Every structure is written in C-alpha cells, then in structure tokens.
C-alpha positions in Angstrom: 80.3 -105.3 -182.5 78.9 -102.0 -180.8 75.6 -100.5 -181.7 76.0 -97.6 -184.2 75.7 -93.9 -182.1 72.8 -91.8 -182.7 73.7 -88.6 -184.1 71.9 -85.5 -183.6 72.1 -82.0 -185.1 71.5 -79.1 -182.9 70.8 -75.7 -184.1 70.3 -73.5 -181.1 71.9 -70.0 -181.1 71.9 -69.4 -177.4 74.8 -70.6 -176.0 74.6 -71.6 -172.9 71.6 -73.8 -174.0 73.5 -75.2 -176.9 76.2 -76.6 -174.1 74.0 -77.9 -172.0 72.1 -79.8 -174.4 75.0 -81.1 -175.9 76.9 -82.0 -173.0 73.7 -83.7 -171.5 73.0 -85.7 -174.9 76.8 -86.8 -175.5 76.7 -88.2 -171.8 73.8 -89.9 -172.7 75.7 -91.8 -175.4 74.7 -89.7 -178.3 77.0 -87.9 -180.9 75.6 -84.1 -181.3 76.9 -81.6 -184.2 76.1 -78.0 -183.1 74.9 -74.8 -184.9 74.2 -72.0 -184.4 72.4 -70.5 -187.5 69.9 -72.1 -189.5 72.3 -72.2 -192.7 74.9 -73.9 -190.7 72.3 -76.2 -189.1 70.9 -77.1 -192.8 74.5 -77.5 -194.0 75.3 -79.8 -190.7 72.0 -82.0 -191.7 73.2 -82.3 -195.3 76.4 -83.7 -194.6 75.7 -86.0 -191.4 72.7 -87.3 -192.1 71.3 -87.2 -188.5 68.9 -89.3 -187.1 66.9 -86.5 -185.2 67.2 -82.5 -185.6 66.3 -80.2 -182.9 66.0 -76.6 -183.7 65.2 -73.3 -182.4 62.7 -70.6 -183.5 64.6 -67.6 -183.2 67.7 -67.6 -185.0 69.9 -65.0 -186.1 69.9 -65.5 -189.6 66.5 -67.2 -190.4 63.2 -67.9 -188.4 63.3 -72.0 -187.7 60.1 -72.6 -189.4 61.8 -71.4 -192.5 64.7 -74.1 -191.3 62.1 -76.9 -191.2 60.6 -76.4 -194.3 63.6 -76.0 -196.5 64.8 -79.2 -194.4 61.7 -81.1 -195.6 62.4 -80.5 -198.9 64.8 -83.4 -199.0 64.6 -85.3 -195.3 62.1 -87.1 -193.2 64.2 -87.0 -190.2 62.3 -86.4 -187.1 62.5 -82.8 -186.1 62.3 -81.5 -182.1 61.5 -77.6 -181.7 63.2 -76.6 -178.6 61.5 -72.8 -178.1 60.6 -70.0 -175.8 57.7 -69.3 -178.4 54.7 -70.9 -176.2 51.6 -69.3 -177.8 49.3 -72.0 -179.9 49.5 -70.3 -183.5 53.5 -71.0 -182.9 53.5 -74.3 -182.2 50.8 -75.2 -185.0 53.0 -73.0 -187.7 56.2 -75.2 -186.4 54.3 -78.5 -187.1 52.0 -77.5 -190.1 55.8 -76.4 -191.4 56.8 -80.3 -190.8 58.3 -80.6 -187.2 57.4 -83.7 -185.4 57.4 -82.4 -182.1 57.8 -79.2 -179.7 59.2 -78.6 -176.5 59.0 -75.2 -174.7 61.7 -73.5 -172.9 62.5 -73.7 -170.3 62.3 -77.6 -170.5 63.7 -80.5 -168.5 66.2 -82.6 -170.1 64.5 -85.9 -168.9 61.9 -85.0 -171.0 63.4 -83.8 -174.0 65.7 -87.4 -174.1 62.3 -89.3 -173.5 61.2 -87.6 -176.6 64.3 -87.8 -178.8 64.5 -91.8 -177.6 60.5 -91.9 -178.7 61.0 -90.4 -182.2 63.9 -92.7 -182.8 61.9 -95.8 -181.6 59.2 -95.0 -184.0 61.8 -94.3 -186.7 62.9 -98.0 -186.1 59.6 -99.3 -186.3 58.8 -97.6 -189.2 61.5 -99.4 -191.4 60.0 -102.8 -190.3 57.1 -103.0 -193.0 56.6 -106.9 -192.0 54.9 -105.9 -188.9 51.2 -105.5 -189.9 49.5 -105.1 -186.2 50.0 -102.4 -184.0 48.2 -102.3 -180.0 47.6 -100.0 -177.8 45.2 -100.2 -174.2 43.1 -103.1 -175.1 43.0 -102.2 -179.0 44.4 -104.4 -181.9 45.0 -103.0 -184.9 45.7 -105.3 -188.0 47.0 -103.1 -191.0 47.0 -105.9 -193.5 43.5 -107.0 -193.1 42.2 -103.6 -191.9 40.4 -104.9 -189.0 40.0 -103.4 -185.7 39.3 -105.3 -182.4 39.0 -104.6 -179.0 39.0 -106.9 -175.6 38.9 -109.4 -178.1 35.6 -108.1 -180.1 35.7 -106.5 -183.9 35.1 -103.0 -183.4 33.1 -101.4 -186.6 34.7 -98.2 -188.0 33.2 -96.3 -190.7 35.8 -95.6 -193.9 36.3 -92.1 -192.4 36.9 -93.3 -188.9 39.2 -96.3 -190.1 41.6 -93.7 -192.2 41.6 -91.0 -189.5 42.9 -93.8 -187.1 45.2 -94.9 -189.6 46.7 -91.5 -190.0 47.2 -91.4 -186.3 48.8 -95.0 -186.4 51.2 -94.2 -189.1 52.6 -91.1 -186.9 51.9 -92.6 -183.5 53.3 -90.2 -180.8 53.8 -87.6 -183.1 51.3 -83.9 -183.0 49.3 -83.9 -185.6 47.7 -80.4 -186.3 43.9 -79.7 -187.3 44.8 -79.0 -191.0 47.2 -82.0 -191.3 44.5 -84.2 -190.3 41.7 -82.7 -192.1 44.0 -82.6 -195.3 44.9 -86.3 -195.3 41.6 -87.4 -194.3 38.9 -85.2 -195.9 40.9 -83.4 -198.6 42.6 -79.8 -199.2 39.3 -78.1 -199.5 38.0 -79.1 -195.6 41.1 -77.9 -193.8 39.0 -75.5 -191.7 36.5 -77.8 -190.9 37.6 -78.7 -187.2 33.9 -79.5 -186.1 34.6 -82.7 -188.7 37.7 -83.4 -186.6 36.2 -82.8 -183.0 33.0 -85.2 -184.4 35.2 -88.1 -185.3 37.9 -87.8 -182.7 34.6 -88.5 -180.3 33.4 -91.6 -182.5 36.9 -93.1 -182.0 37.5 -92.4 -178.1 33.9 -93.7 -177.7 34.7 -97.0 -179.4 38.3 -97.5 -178.2 39.0 -95.5 -175.1 38.2 -97.0 -171.6 36.7 -93.6 -170.8 36.2 -91.8 -173.8 35.8 -88.7 -171.3 39.3 -88.9 -170.1 41.6 -90.6 -173.0 44.2 -92.0 -172.3 45.6 -93.0 -176.2 44.2 -90.4 -178.4 45.1 -87.3 -176.7 44.4 -83.5 -177.5 46.8 -81.0 -178.1 44.7 -78.1 -177.3 44.4 -75.4 -179.8 47.0 -77.4 -182.1 45.5 -81.0 -182.9 45.8 -84.8 -181.6 48.6 -87.3 -180.6 48.0 -90.9 -180.6 50.1 -92.5 -177.8 51.0 -95.8 -176.3 51.2 -97.5 -179.2 53.7 -100.6 -179.9 54.1 -103.3 -182.6 54.6 -106.0 -179.9 51.1 -107.1 -177.6 52.3 -106.7 -174.1 54.4 -103.8 -174.6 51.8 -101.4 -174.7 
C-alpha cells in the first residue's frame, strides 16, 4: 500500500513562479493545488485540508499577511512565506501573523523543498506524544521529567531558562520572533523587552552549546528572532 501523497496549497499570483514551483513539487511526488488570489487560496486550504501552505505576500486581492491571519483562525497547518519582500519588518510581521518560515525571492528550489520536508517531519513528530525525549548536539531533554543533560551530565536551568528552551523545542526548526518568545515566556506585558531575551539566550548557549560564540543549534535570525535547529526525537539522528 502506497504512502499518502503530501498535499500543498500554493498561493502565488506570478504565473511563471507558480508554474515553476507547481511543476517542481509535483516532480518531487507532491500534489499541488494552485491559487492566484488570497480568497482562492483560503478556499483551497479549507476544501483540501493540505499538509502545508505556501503563500506570497503581494497578492492582488489582499495582503498575504491577512491570508495567514485568516488561515490561523481555523488551521495550524505549516505556512511558508515565499516573497520578494526582504526587509526584516516584513518577515517579523509575517511570522507574528502565524507563518512558520520565510523564504525570500529569488530562491533555490532545493532550499524550498528542504524546508517543506523539515516542516512536514516536525508535524509528524508532533503527532507522537509518546516521544518524551529530544536531542540536539550533546544535549538530551527529558520533557516528562523536565531534565536537561549534556554529555551525560545534568544541566541546571532556571525556571525561565527551561521555559524558554521548552518553547524553542516545541517549535524546533521554526523561526520564533522576539515578540512571540517574550509573550510565551514572560507574558503579554513584556513583549518589548528584547534585552531579557538576549540575556537568557546567552545563558542557554553558555550551558548547551559547544561554542556559545558560534552556536550550532540556538540560531539568531537577525532582527527577527531565534530558531532551534538540529533537533531529533531519536538519539544518534541529530
């Protein structure tokens, strides 16, 4: 019995880009439904219940950020933004609206397909609640026991450090904006206190990274936020 096909909804008004992405993803074994307006894209997403949505920001009938906001009212499907808007405030606005990733045009198809597969893997892992341990680098996190170990040694984290790490782990691989992290860890009254975040990210890197000055896992997305990469729920597959 063959595995179910991955379904993608592509919301893109540029006919040439739409055709290129559609053809390329279908050649990679995915099923792609096209839309050239935001309204059509939302209708496709509601009808087809896709595994992932790709959306441009510059759509003819509505801004792509509004499409993301509308989609987030009823769906948690991964959303990748594909846009010519490269300024940090555009990326932050899209991610704060609920996008999971942001790729700037011009883009490489291998990077797009790699990000699609990464988000689909995380969706699959997220549906297996029996997995209570995650790994990255030399770090093991026992989510049930709320313990963190590095190279077999227990690492003491303060409650805020552990809460921050837990948020990063819960959306591993996704870009989390400064505002999202501050709201989830410190609460809605602290969403502008970026210095809190810098200090505690520094603490986590000191405790968990091999080289805190050049982190391999707790990555800064300049001007936007942070991303935790290299996480697996199987030891030895980091």
